[in-house]
N, C-alpha and C positions, 0 to 999 in steps of 0.2 A: 684304739681308745684316744690317743691324744688327737687324732683327726675327727674323731666323733665328737670330743668336747668343742674343737676348736669351729666345726661346722653349726656345732649346737648353739654356741656362744653368738657366730655369725646371725643364725636364725632369731634368735632372741632379740639382738639388737635391732635388726630389721623389723620385727613386730611392735617393738617400741616404735621404734621411729615412724610406721604405719598408724600405731594408735594416737601418737602425740599431733601429727599432723591431718590424719584422715577423720578422726572423731567430731572436731569441731565442725568438718565438710558433712559429715553424718546428720548432726542435730540441724543445721541449717536447711539439709536438703528434706528432714521431716517436717521443718516449719519454723525452728528455732530463727530468730532475727535474721530474717528473708531478707535480701537485697530490694531496694526499691528504687526505680531511676528517679532522681528530683529533676523535674522539669526547669528549661533555665527560664527565670523569672528575674525582673529587676524591682525590688521593692525599696531602693534607696529612700530614705529619709522615712520609712516606717519602722514603728518599733515593736519589740513581741518582749511579753515578761512569762518567764517559766518558774513556776511556784511548786517548791518542795516542801517535804514533812522538816521537820526537827526533831523527830524522834528518833533514839539512837540504839535501842535496846527494845525487845519484844517484853513488855511490861517491865516492873521495878526489877532491874540487876538482871534482866533476861539475856537472851541469844543476841549479838549484835544486829543489827538491821539499819532502816535509811531507807533513802531513796533508791529505787533500783536504779544504776548506773545509766544504762541505756535509754531510760524512760525521760532522763534530763538530757544525754549527751546528742541522741539521736535528733531531737527537735530543735536542741541548741544548734548543731550544723547546718540542718536543713534550714533554718530562718537566717542566719549569719550568712550562709554561701550564697542566699538569695538577696543580700543587700541590707537586711535589716539589721538595725540596733538591737541587742539583744541583752537583757538583765536577768538577774537571778534575785528571786526571795523566798525566804522560808516563815516558817510561822513565828521563830524566835528571833529568826536574823542571825550573821553571824556565820559560824564554820557547818556546812551541810553534811548530814550524814551520810554517806555512802554505803549501802550493803556490801560489806568484804566478799561476800559469796558471788555477787553479780561481774565482780571484776577478776575473777579468777578462771584458770583454764578448765574446760573448753566451752563456758558460755559468755566469754567476755566477747561484746561485738564489735565492729569495726570503730563503731565512732566512739567505745571505750578506749581504744589503743591509740587514737588520735587526742582524745582527752588526756591521757598519760603523758604525751608528750607538747602539751600546750600550755604554758606557764601562764597566759592570760586566761583561759577557763578555771585551770586550778587557782588562781587569785581571786576570780569572781564565786568560787566554790566556798573560799575559806572566810570572804566579806560578804556574804548576803545581804540585802535588805530584809529589815524585820517587815511582813505582810500589814502590818496596822499603821506603818509610817510611809506604805508606798501610795501616790497618787495615780490608781488605774485609770483615771481618763486619760493620762498620756498616752496610752499604750494601743495599738493597733488589734493585737493579738494578747489574749492570758491564757497560757496551757499550765495545765495542773499534773505534774507529774506523779506517778504512781511508787511502789513498793510500800512493803507491809509496813513502815514505820507511820502512812499514810492513815492507816488504820486507826493510830491513835491520836491523831491531831488535827485531821482535815475536817472530817464532820463534826467534829466537837467544835471548832473553832467560828466563834459569830463573825470574828475580825475577817476571816477568809471570806465569809459567806457574803459580808457585804460590800466587799472589795470587788469580788467577782460580779455580784450583781450591779454595783456602780459600772463597769467596764461594760456589761451587757448593755445597761440603757443608754450609754454614750456610743452606741453603736459597735463596739469590738466584737471580733468573733473569739468565743470561748469555748473552752473543751480542755481534754486532757485524756489519759489512757491508765487502764488497770485500776489501781486503787485511787487515783487521781478525782474522778469523779464523785469521790465522797466529799469535795470541796461545795459542790453545789447545793448540799443537803439543808444550809444556812441561807442559800441565797435567795431572797425574796425581791419578789418585785414591787411596783408601786401598788397593786393590787392586792397584797399580802399573801400572793400565792407564790409557791416557789418557781423559779424560770423555768426548771424541768418539768414541772409536774404536766405529763400529759404527752412528754414530749420522747422521742427515738432517742435511745441512750444506750452505748455499750460502755462495757466495763468487766473487769475481772467475775469470773463465775463462780457461783457456789461449787460446780464440780472441781474447778482446778484448785480451789482452796482444799477441798477435802483430799483430792488424789494428792496434794504436796505435804498434806497433815498437817497445816497450819490453821487450826479452826478457832484457837482459843483467840485471838485478837479480839478489840472490843465492837467492831464493825466489819461486815462482809458488804463490798460493792453490789452484788445481785440482788442479796437479801433487803439491805437497807434502802437502796433506790426503789426497787420494787415496792416497798412500803412507802415509799414518798409517792408513788403514782405516776411513775416512769413508764414508758413502753421498753422493757429492755430488749436488746438485741445480742445475739452473739451467735459465733461459730461453736460447733463442737466436732473433738477429734478423740482417737482413741486416750490420748492425753492432752487435756487442754492448754498445757503448756506450748503447745505447738501448733494450736489454735490462731487466729487472727480474725479481727472484723472490724471495720471502720464504719460509722455511723454520720452522714451528715444531714443535721434537721436544720434548715434555716442558718443561722449563725450561731449554733451550737454543734461542734465536730468532737467524736468520741472516739478512743480504741479499745478493743478489749485488755490488750495486755501488754507486754516488754516486746511483742512484734509488730505492734502499731504503732510505733512513734514517729518514724519517718513519714509513713503514708497520712497519719493524721494530721502531722504538722504541716505537710504539701496543700492536704485538702482544705486547712485553715486557710492558708495563703492563696489559696485560689478562688474560695468563697469571699476572700478580702477583694482579691483582684476582678471577679466576675469572671474569670477564666478558667473553664474547666479541662482546658487542653494545655498546649504548651510541649516546646521542643525538649525532649528527653535528654538529659545528660549523662555522662558515664559515671 
């Protein structure tokens, strides 16, 4: 009996270890946070702005939310490692709320783990610029990070829309991932039309929102961007949380969800440099 208990305990420990280290790899294999090789680029002297939500809960007093961690950290490090100066802004400025569920095992991305050991980025997160105080003509790239919080304050912000439109009119590359493209919903050009009207755009799908059971937010990217006249493009899988799609339409570059952050950032930089190639780095 003692031997049975002993080997049973060893087997249980073995299964726990396999689960602990194997589940993240399984999720990655299914498509969550896929590794994307960042080409070697020297964009020294260029500047990128990442904009996030300031909404910390799902509605009044609801479940904690905010920016999806990797939708901020993945593009940040892609830009930074390519030599760019990177600033963070949010709708209200100050501390950026990060959805706590996106920093937990087993869904934490490699860029999130880097953030958790990076005092400089943590400092930027704690004192982000308020978007209506930012001069977006000073940036070469403006990236709109997603997360459920953006459903509450991106499409509703005339200030954000104006800043995105100003950046675009000043020849910046603009884009974002997941709920981030909701920030285009008040970005009007000089012709009075949305700068994304008739353009190819990717963002979080209605299917992904339904599958995750979070349908009560005030805005949904696919639904509301389609209503605004975009040509919506996305990939579908057995669960869209594992899907991934990045769309380049001129100087507008968008990604479908949390799996698209690094690739979207890279393609924005490639549009900026006019180089669709590059030597990949590990």
